[in-house]
Wavefront OBJ file of the C-alpha trace (Angstrom):
o trace
v 0.000 0.000 0.000
v 1.354 3.437 -0.887
v 0.733 6.733 0.826
v -1.808 7.847 -1.755
v -4.158 5.099 -0.622
v -4.663 6.982 2.638
v -5.143 10.421 1.138
v -8.416 12.189 1.808
v -10.838 13.173 -0.958
v -11.715 16.801 -1.601
v -15.257 16.444 -0.340
v -17.357 13.943 1.549
v -14.615 12.981 3.967
v -16.685 13.873 7.038
v -19.402 11.402 6.073
v -17.094 8.449 5.847
v -17.249 5.903 8.657
v -15.085 2.752 8.461
v -17.233 -0.324 8.104
v -15.665 -1.860 11.208
v -17.056 0.962 13.350
v -20.486 0.397 11.837
v -20.273 -3.320 12.577
v -19.154 -2.653 16.153
v -21.943 -0.123 16.647
v -24.508 -2.616 15.338
v -23.101 -5.315 17.603
v -23.060 -3.157 20.745
v -26.331 -1.277 20.240
v -28.435 -3.840 18.330
v -27.034 -7.368 18.434
v -25.980 -7.658 22.077
v -29.140 -6.002 23.494
v -31.237 -8.445 21.451
v -29.286 -11.385 22.924
v -29.582 -9.997 26.459
v -33.308 -9.428 26.021
v -33.611 -13.032 24.819
v -31.996 -14.364 27.991
v -33.937 -11.838 30.127
v -31.693 -12.319 33.162
v -30.277 -9.479 35.221
v -27.024 -11.366 35.728
v -26.143 -11.195 32.031
v -26.903 -7.482 31.934
v -24.560 -6.979 34.900
v -21.764 -8.875 33.153
v -22.256 -6.857 29.963
v -22.171 -3.566 31.876
v -19.113 -4.673 33.857
v -17.317 -5.599 30.628
v -18.113 -2.194 29.143
v -16.794 -0.343 32.204
v -13.562 -2.321 32.148
v -13.236 -1.632 28.414
v -13.188 2.056 29.325
v -10.670 1.452 32.115
v -8.443 -0.568 29.807
v -8.696 2.087 27.073
v -7.768 4.830 29.541
v -4.785 2.764 30.722
v -3.856 2.292 27.062
v -3.461 6.057 26.725
v -0.915 6.398 29.525
v 0.849 3.016 29.362
v 0.395 1.805 25.789
v 0.832 5.158 24.012
v 2.924 7.279 26.399
v 4.867 4.296 27.755
v 4.397 5.105 31.455
v 4.051 2.055 33.701
v 1.058 3.033 35.842
v 0.301 0.836 38.864
v -2.336 2.966 40.592
v -5.058 3.310 37.971
v -7.765 1.690 40.100
v -7.353 4.444 42.689
v -8.549 7.095 40.210
v -11.364 4.749 39.239
v -12.254 4.791 42.937
v -11.970 8.580 43.159
v -14.536 8.887 40.391
v -16.857 6.392 42.067
v -16.619 8.088 45.470
v -17.097 11.519 43.917
v -20.306 10.368 42.242
v -21.527 8.594 45.381
v -20.843 11.518 47.718
v -22.311 14.137 45.380
v -25.387 11.964 44.977
v -25.952 11.175 48.660
v -24.903 14.482 50.243
v -26.076 17.001 47.643
v -28.717 15.074 45.705
v -26.999 15.560 42.357
v -27.960 13.225 39.534
v -25.946 11.193 37.088
v -25.932 13.915 34.416
v -23.969 16.216 36.753
v -21.868 13.695 38.647
v -20.528 11.972 35.511
v -18.365 14.873 34.264
v -17.563 16.034 37.807
v -16.243 12.572 38.701
v -13.859 12.692 35.766
v -12.752 16.227 36.588
v -12.082 15.467 40.262
v -10.068 12.367 39.343
v -8.130 14.416 36.767
v -7.460 17.170 39.305
v -6.073 14.742 41.865
v -3.994 13.062 39.151
v -2.595 16.446 38.145
v -1.659 17.320 41.727
v 0.059 14.011 42.429
v 1.777 14.091 39.009
v 3.524 17.392 39.675
v 6.295 15.880 41.833
v 6.500 12.545 39.982
v 6.660 13.348 36.259
v 10.446 13.755 36.335
v 10.757 10.149 37.437
v 11.460 7.494 34.826
v 11.155 3.740 34.400
v 10.606 1.693 37.550
v 10.803 4.766 39.783
v 7.673 6.217 38.199
v 5.932 2.842 38.529
v 6.756 2.679 42.259
v 5.527 6.262 42.698
v 2.167 5.458 41.070
v 1.914 2.328 43.211
v 2.411 4.461 46.320
v -0.156 7.017 45.118
v -2.691 4.272 44.463
v -2.170 2.778 47.901
v -2.462 6.193 49.556
v -5.783 6.901 47.872
v -7.037 3.412 48.723
v -6.120 3.906 52.397
v -7.929 7.246 52.413
v -11.072 5.524 51.122
v -10.688 2.790 53.713
v -9.836 4.826 56.815
v -11.488 8.240 56.447
v -14.683 6.923 57.984
v -16.337 10.311 58.564
v -16.132 11.136 54.877
v -16.066 7.869 52.919
v -17.837 5.617 55.474
v -14.710 3.450 55.505
v -15.105 -0.297 54.955
v -18.901 0.007 55.248
v -19.030 1.683 51.851
v -21.650 4.074 50.509
v -25.130 3.338 49.229
v -25.714 5.490 46.148
v -29.179 6.963 46.432
v -29.622 7.864 42.768
v -29.305 5.541 39.822
v -28.670 6.360 36.188
v -30.745 9.204 34.826
v -30.727 11.688 31.979
v -31.930 15.220 32.773
v -34.287 13.948 35.460
v -35.612 10.939 33.543
v -34.843 7.633 35.233
v -32.818 5.039 33.321
v -33.158 2.314 35.913
v -34.409 -0.439 33.595
v -32.018 -3.166 32.516
v -31.978 -2.192 28.855
v -31.894 1.545 29.607
v -28.943 1.033 31.953
v -27.089 -0.984 29.341
v -27.662 1.619 26.625
v -26.534 4.435 28.934
v -23.314 2.663 29.904
v -22.657 1.586 26.294
v -23.178 5.118 24.958
v -20.853 6.752 27.498
v -18.170 4.078 27.008
v -18.416 4.277 23.207
v -18.015 8.068 23.209
v -15.050 7.901 25.600
v -13.312 5.130 23.636
v -13.805 7.091 20.400
v -12.263 10.160 22.064
v -9.299 8.089 23.291
v -8.914 6.635 19.800
v -8.817 10.107 18.246
v -6.206 11.210 20.801
v -4.103 8.103 20.256
v -4.076 8.371 16.453
v -3.292 12.059 16.070
v -0.229 14.287 16.073
v -0.656 14.456 19.833
v -0.608 10.670 20.068
v 2.513 10.551 17.908
v 4.200 12.962 20.310
v 3.310 10.630 23.177
v 4.733 7.684 21.226
v 7.994 9.552 20.755
v 8.266 9.752 24.545
v 7.566 6.039 24.799
v 10.245 5.148 22.277
v 12.993 7.485 23.556
v 12.107 10.318 25.898
v 15.639 11.768 25.895
v 15.694 11.947 22.105
v 12.192 13.458 22.081
v 13.301 16.055 24.630
v 16.339 16.900 22.498
v 14.020 17.399 19.501
v 11.987 19.992 21.404
v 9.147 17.821 22.700
v 8.015 18.889 26.166
v 8.207 15.415 27.680
v 7.271 16.344 31.255
v 4.192 18.285 30.131
v 3.012 15.550 27.770
v 3.480 12.868 30.422
v 1.447 14.926 32.871
v -1.302 15.494 30.309
v -1.495 11.789 29.416
v -1.588 10.851 33.098
v -4.324 13.406 33.802
v -6.424 12.455 30.775
v -6.270 8.760 31.658
v -7.392 9.595 35.204
v -10.328 11.611 33.807
v -11.633 8.620 31.847
v -11.039 6.327 34.843
v -13.121 8.734 36.947
v -15.936 8.567 34.386
v -15.803 4.761 34.607
v -16.017 5.040 38.399
v -19.111 7.216 38.150
v -20.753 4.652 35.866
v -19.907 1.902 38.348
v -21.297 3.805 41.345
v -24.619 4.695 39.728
v -25.013 1.304 38.069
v -24.452 -0.853 41.162
v -25.909 1.491 43.792
v -23.171 0.604 46.293
v -19.408 1.071 46.456
v -16.727 0.138 48.980
v -12.914 0.419 49.108
v -12.601 -3.257 48.192
v -13.687 -2.419 44.649
v -10.548 -0.337 44.055
v -7.689 -2.359 45.508
v -4.228 -2.733 44.003
v -5.295 -6.017 42.431
v -7.752 -4.083 40.245
v -4.895 -1.951 38.918
v -2.974 -5.104 38.047
v -6.051 -6.524 36.310
v -6.434 -3.380 34.185
v -2.732 -3.419 33.324
v -2.992 -7.097 32.383
v -5.836 -6.279 29.984
v -3.625 -3.793 28.153
v -0.602 -6.122 28.079
v -2.528 -9.213 26.991
v -4.412 -7.266 24.317
v -1.268 -5.588 22.982
v 0.620 -2.539 24.245
v -0.100 0.519 22.128
v -3.161 -1.007 20.475
v -6.575 0.365 21.401
v -8.415 -2.590 19.782
v -6.058 -4.833 21.739
v -6.992 -3.070 24.985
v -10.682 -3.656 24.222
v -10.072 -7.335 23.402
v -7.972 -7.780 26.540
v -10.737 -6.315 28.698
v -13.365 -8.576 27.161
v -11.142 -11.623 27.558
v -10.262 -11.089 31.212
v -13.816 -10.180 32.225
v -15.777 -12.752 30.242
v -13.357 -15.684 30.493
v -13.711 -16.112 34.295
v -17.485 -16.014 33.908
v -17.390 -18.594 31.130
v -15.233 -20.866 33.290
v -17.402 -20.522 36.403
v -18.450 -24.181 36.044
v -14.874 -25.193 36.938
v -15.163 -23.627 40.388
v -11.932 -22.529 42.038
v -9.896 -23.968 39.172
v -11.136 -21.183 36.894
v -8.649 -18.713 38.423
v -5.805 -21.097 37.618
v -7.100 -21.496 34.072
v -7.410 -17.731 33.578
v -3.879 -17.281 34.908
v -2.660 -19.976 32.534
v -4.311 -18.227 29.579
v -2.641 -14.949 30.560
v 0.741 -16.627 30.983
v 0.558 -18.431 27.638
v -0.651 -15.342 25.794
v 2.295 -13.306 27.072
v 4.733 -16.176 26.491
v 3.586 -17.059 22.973
v 2.360 -13.623 21.887
v 4.749 -11.113 23.493
v 3.223 -8.278 21.429
v -0.270 -9.149 22.625
v -3.304 -10.595 20.904
v -3.529 -7.573 18.600
v -0.328 -5.543 18.792
v 0.045 -1.933 17.771
v 1.583 -2.638 14.370
v -1.094 -5.190 13.465
v -3.871 -2.846 14.539
v -2.448 0.058 12.521
v -2.001 -2.092 9.420
v -5.582 -3.324 9.716
v -6.893 0.226 10.128
v -4.885 1.450 7.146
v -6.182 -1.323 4.917
v -9.764 -0.613 5.910
v -9.463 3.163 5.629
v -7.643 2.935 2.308
v -10.314 0.675 0.853
v -13.071 2.928 2.213
v -11.518 6.047 0.694
v -11.074 4.357 -2.683
v -14.668 3.120 -2.696
v -15.937 6.585 -1.772
v -13.915 8.249 -4.492
v -14.967 5.671 -7.089
v -18.614 6.025 -6.133
v -18.681 9.830 -6.110
v -16.376 10.334 -9.078
v -14.018 12.660 -7.271
v -10.254 12.819 -7.513
v -7.443 12.837 -5.019
v -5.861 16.006 -3.779
l 1 2 3 4 5 6 7 8 9 10 11 12 13 14 15 16 17 18 19 20 21 22 23 24 25 26 27 28 29 30 31 32 33 34 35 36 37 38 39 40 41 42 43 44 45 46 47 48 49 50 51 52 53 54 55 56 57 58 59 60 61 62 63 64 65 66 67 68 69 70 71 72 73 74 75 76 77 78 79 80 81 82 83 84 85 86 87 88 89 90 91 92 93 94 95 96 97 98 99 100 101 102 103 104 105 106 107 108 109 110 111 112 113 114 115 116 117 118 119 120 121 122 123 124 125 126 127 128 129 130 131 132 133 134 135 136 137 138 139 140 141 142 143 144 145 146 147 148 149 150 151 152 153 154 155 156 157 158 159 160 161 162 163 164 165 166 167 168 169 170 171 172 173 174 175 176 177 178 179 180 181 182 183 184 185 186 187 188 189 190 191 192 193 194 195 196 197 198 199 200 201 202 203 204 205 206 207 208 209 210 211 212 213 214 215 216 217 218 219 220 221 222 223 224 225 226 227 228 229 230 231 232 233 234 235 236 237 238 239 240 241 242 243 244 245 246 247 248 249 250 251 252 253 254 255 256 257 258 259 260 261 262 263 264 265 266 267 268 269 270 271 272 273 274 275 276 277 278 279 280 281 282 283 284 285 286 287 288 289 290 291 292 293 294 295 296 297 298 299 300 301 302 303 304 305 306 307 308 309 310 311 312 313 314 315 316 317 318 319 320 321 322 323 324 325 326 327 328 329 330 331 332 333 334 335 336 337 338 339 340 341 342 343 344 345
């Protein structure tokens, strides 16, 4: 494929949507709801919603670890900050989901920005240890600040999902709300990842000293990636709080951060489709193996070990994902041009 295959036409480029996105949209918003309605069991709706939330968490981790190359070991803490922000605003001030959703992301981003100020000069394992410490600190605050967070007793969220005062408490309405928010956030992360900004982040991942020598503000970009990933994790936390109606510190332990990181690694570092596949695999596989009882955890661990051992670049690595996207986009542009009779630039 040459570069001209990816050139944009003079007109009509805004109307073009890759067929894969259309297929995914049909699957998420038509196919899966039809299957869930056929089963008509709340348990399956819960699993679907949980998978969607972890897709968002994995995608947000992809931005900071897969694209920027920062080993982040405290991501679940910002997920918890978003959940507690939504729960406290709902119970103490009576605010609904429409207001708490963006505020949860902003509060998580603000805390991430403050804790990033003294840590962004750290590199390699030192940054990873710093994020581990930050995650543990936030977890201990959730656990021990009983007057504010209710400690280990958790918080009952008084308001469920709603849109401008209209309740979305039904199973299907809840699913569509979670799916819509996750889809919009993943699309935003995808646009950030595959832009000039994303390329600047990749330059830091590949060689931050070389990028700094070329004039790239590495410390600022690292801080922005860290803050943006925390924002999307906070949004996921708000979804979790309003969807389940109850949160506790146990939902945001260090093990959750490791699970999210494993999703990104198993799916393929630097690949957003890989992050989505990794999230689906590590959420749905344990549920599919529930019949094996306690052995399912061993089997899931074995799958993770073999995938990393045999596929060190992940199930869908960055290069494979980019090549696939280029093939699809190139074919779509050519078909559009051929159908409309317009020329290249």
